N, C-alpha and C positions, 0 to 999 in steps of 0.2 A: 470716745463716746461713753457716757456713763449710764448706769442702770436706770437712773431717774428719767433720762430722755426716752429710753425704750419703754419704760413703764407708762409714761405720759401718752405715747402713741398707742401702746397696747390698749389702754383704757379707752382712748378715743375711738379706736376701731371697734371695740366691743360695744360701746355705747351706741355708735352709729348703726351697727348691725341690729342690736336687740331693742333699741329705743326709737329708731327712726325708720330704717329700711324695711325690716320684716313687719313691724306694726302697720306701715302703710299698706303693704300687700294683704295683710290679714283683715284690714278694715275695708279693702277695696272690693270690687266685683270679681276678683280673680277666681275664687273658688265657686264653681258652678253647682249650686245646691240642687238644681233640678235635673241636670243631665250628667253631672260629674266632670272631672277634668278642670282645666284652667282656661279662663278667658283673659288673655294677656293684653288685649287692646283696651286700655283704660285711659281716661283723660287725666288732667292735672290733679284732680281730687280723688281719683280712683273709680270713677263711674265708667261703665262700658260704653264704647262707641261703635264696636264691631264685635259681634258674637261668634264669628267664624274662628276656628281654633287652629293654631299652629301645632303640628305634631312634634316639631322640634321642642316646643315648650312644654309639652306633656312630659317628655323625658327630662328636660332641664329642671322643671319644677319638681319632679319626683326626686331628682338628685339633691336639689337644694333642701327640701323639707326633710328628706331622710338624713342628710348630713347634719342639719341643725339638731335633729333628735340624737344623733350619734355623738356629736361633739359637745353639745350644751346640755340639753335636758329633753327627755322624751315626753314633751308636753302633748296632751291629747289633741290640741288644735293643730299642731304641726304634724303629728302622726296621721290624723284624719286627712289633712291636706295631701300628704304623701300618698296615702291609700287611694284617694280620689283620682290622682293622676295615674297611678298604676292601673287601677280598674278600667279607666277610660282608654288608656293605651292598649290594654289587652283586648278590649272589646272592638275598638274602632281604628287602631293604628296601622294595621297591616292588611295589604291587599291579598287576593287569592293566590298570587304568584310568589308570595313570600316577601316582596318588597314593601316598604312602608310609604304611606302617603306623606305629603307635605302639608296639606291644608284640608280640613274637614269642616262641615257645618257644626253648629252648636250641638246638635243631636248626634253627630258622629258620621254623617253621610259624606262620602268622598267628594272632594272638589278638585284637588290638584295633586299631581305626583311628579317627582323630579328624578333625573338620572343619578344625581350624586347620592352619597351614602350618609348624609348628615343626620337625617331622621333616625337611621339605624344607630349612629354613633351615640346620640343622646338617649336612645332607648337602652343601649348597653350600659352606660354609666349610671343611669337612673335605676335600672333594675338591679344592677350589681350593688349599688349603695343601699338599696332597700333590703337586699338579701343580707348584707353585712349588719344592718340594724336589727333585722327580725329573725335571721336564721332560715329564711324561706329558701329552700334549696331549689324549688321549681323556678323561682324568680331568677336565681343565679344561672340555672340551666338555660333559661330563655335568653338571658344576656349573652351567655357564651355561644349559643347557636346563632344569634344575630351577629356577633363578632366574627364568627367563622364565615358567615355570608359576606361581611365587609371585606374580609381577607381574600376571599375568592374573587370578589369584584375588583379588588386592587391588583391581584396577581394575574388574573385572567378575565379581563373585562368583557371578553366575548361571551362569557358564560352567564351574563346578566339575564335573569328570567324576564326582566321588564323590557320587552321588545318594543323599540321605538326608533324612528328615523333619527340618526345622529345629528347633533347640532352643527358639526363640522366634518370636513372630509379628511379623515385621519390618514388616508393613503397619500394625501398631498402634503399635509403638515401635521404630524403626530406630536402632541404636546403633553406636558405634565403640569398639574396644578398643585402647589405646595399645601393647600388646605386639606387635601385628601390624606396624605401620610401624616399630617399633623394630628388629625382626629384619631387616626389609628394608633399613634403613639400614646395619646392620653387615655384612650379606651383600654388599651392593653395594660397600662400602668394601674388603672383603677381595678381591672380584673385581677391583676397580680396581688394587689392588697386584699381584695375580697375573697380570693381563693388561693391562699398560700400553698396549698398542696400542688398547685400547678405553676408555682413561681418560676421554675426553670423554663417552662414552655413559654410563658408570657415574656420573660426576660429576653429570650432568643428573638421573639417577634419584635419587641421594642428595639433591640439593637439592629435588626434587619431594616426596619422602617426608618429609624433615626439615621442609619447609614445612607439610605436613599436620599433623605433630606440633605445631608452633608455632601454626598457625592454628586447630586444632580442640581440642587437649588442653591447651595452655599457657594459663594464666590469669594475665596480668601483674599484675593487681590483687591476686592472692593469692600470687604467686611460687610457683606449683606447676604440676604436670602431673596432671590428673585421669585416672584409669585408664579410666573409661567416660564417654562423652558421647553426646548425640544426634548424628544424622548431620550436622547443620549446626554442631556444636560447642557447642550449648547445654547448660547444666548440667541434670542430672536430680536432682530433689530427693528422693532416696531414698538408703539406705546405699550402694548400688552406685555411684551417681552422685557421692557425696561422698567416695569412697575415694581415698586417696593411698597408694601403695606406695612408701615411701622408697627401697627397693632399685631398683625399676624407674626411678624418677625420677633417681637418681644415675647409673644405667647409661645412660639416655637423655642425661643431661647430658654424660657424657664421650664418648659416641658423637658427639654434635653438637659438642662442643668440638674433637674430632678433625677434624671437617669445617671448623670455623672456622679451625683452624690451616692446613689444606690449602688453603683458598680465601681466606685472609687477610680473614675477614669479622668485623670488630669488633662489628657489630650482633648477629650470631648469638651471638658469645661472651658478650656482655652478657646475653642471654636465658638462655644456659646457666648462667651464674653466678647469675642470679636463681633458676632452678630448683634449683640446688644449695643456695643459701642457704636457700630455703624448706624443702627436704627435710631439711636438717640441723636447722633450728629446730623443725620439727614432729615429726621422726622420733626425735630423740635422747631416750632415757628419762632424765629428770633425777633420778629417784629411784635407779635401779639401774645406770644406764649402758647403753651399747649402743643399737642402732637397733631400734625397734619394727617389726614386720612390716607392719602396716597402721595408718593413722590416718584420722580423719574430718576433712575440711577445715573443718567448722564446730564441731568439738569435741563432736559428738554421738556416741552409742554406735555402735561398729562391730558389724556382724553376724557377721564372721568370728570363730569361736571361738578361733582361733590368733593373733588380732590383736596380742597383747602378747608373743608369743614372739620370740626372737632367733635368726635364721637365718644360717648361715655365708655364703651367697652375697650377702646384702644388705651385709654388712660388707666383702666383697671389692670390691663396686662403690663403696662409700664410700671405701675406701683409694685406689682408682684415681682417682676423681673429685676428691678433695681434693688429692692430690699433683699431678694435672694442673693444677688451678686455681692451686695455688701456683706451679708452674713457669711458667705463663703470665702471672700477675699480680704475683708476688713479694709478695703480700699475706700478712703473717705469720699472719692469722687462719686461712688454709687450712692452713698448716703446723701450727698448733696443733690443728686438727681432725684432720689426718693422724696426728699423734703420739697424740692421745687415742684415736682409733679403733684404731691399732696396739696401744697398751697394753691396751685392752679385749680385742681379738680374740685376741692371743697368750697372754693370761692366762686366757681363758675357753674358747675353742674348741679350742686345741691340746691333743692328747693327748700329754703328755710321756713317758708310759710306752711306748706302742706307735707313736707317730708319727701324722701327718696330723691332721685336725680332726674333732671331733664336728660334726654338722650342725645340731642343734636344741637350743636351751636354753630353759628356762623364763624368765619375766621376771626372776627374781632372779639369773640367770646359772648356775643349776645345770643339769646335763646332763639333757635330757629323753629322748633316744634314744641308745642306746649304739652303734648301728651306724655304720660309716664310709661306707657306700654304700647306695644304694637305686635305684629307677627314675629318681630325679631328681638324686641326688648321686653324683658319681664324679670322675674326674680331669679337671676342666674349669675351674670357676670359681676354685678356689684356685690351681692352677698358672698359669692365665691371669693372675690378679692378681699373683702373684709374678714372672712374667716381665715383665709390663708395668711394674710398679713398679720392678723392677731396671733396665729400659731407661731410664726417666725419671730415676731417681736417678743413673745413669751420665752422662746428659746434664747434670744439675745439677752433678755433681762436676767435670765437665770445662768447666763454664761455657758450655755450648752451649744454644741455644734449644730448647724442647720441640718435637719434630717428631711427625707422626702416628704412632700406635703400632699401628694395625691394617693 
């Protein structure tokens, strides 16, 4: 592969980020000028169709706009967007018991709260990134406090201050979900970069949690990561226990590849590549192209009705993971996967008329939902993918080794 090829893709990702993706969101109803924060539920042209706010996306948007300012240019419109998300989160994101809400009204009144710690995880990365941009030590302290709560919930879930009847009977079947350690790894990696004085502390946590993913969810004989396992890592022989989410698997793979780079751990890298290889093999739709949302590890029926849909964020994670794998190994098969995924995504998800991406496609690649944003989709996965891929393509263009990207 020559430098001209890397340069072509680097420029493409830069242009798509700064001339298509971010301009769409800045012209949309995303920034709530009346109440602060972000309204992510917007239609194809960027007009709001639901003013309720996802707390996930207050943190995600804060991360995106802070990172844009740090990596590109501290434009006032981007900084003001970041500050709007930060202020809204601090005012309305957290309940009296210290746990964060999932959904609030436009004004910030609580609507829904969930058991899992994803709202906290996006608060952590958003506040940490804002602190790295501004030097705001209080923002960093709040990020670290929230992370410590996440760690407590993970290690000792019985100490959760959010007292609610459990969804399942853990005394009958106690399970692990891979998405929880996944967000802990990424949150700790961001905190390590933003607070280098505590790098040893966060490195130890990253290794602890990454080891849990490998020891419990990774099945070397199957080259896969199972979404749900028993507490001891044993397989569950039902549709939930056989589920592979190729997007989560690829995201996990590049989070842990990031750690393999940081710690020069070739054994961990090999396992990450196994996970990636298995995800690509099982997840790619050989009939229509693109990555399936869910697959069954034994090839049996999936219970999820949306199993064969194509989702934007899944393909964002595949782009990052395949490009990182190529950069680390120089194995041409990963470059071919990157190019194949690139060609599929930009020919199917990208809205060439109004900009940004559609989020949801049917199996045949036709658009299922015309909106550009929802409670789950907004300015995060796509801009993160574009920024990280551009970083790695720049390293490849300059002949430099791939370095950690979180």
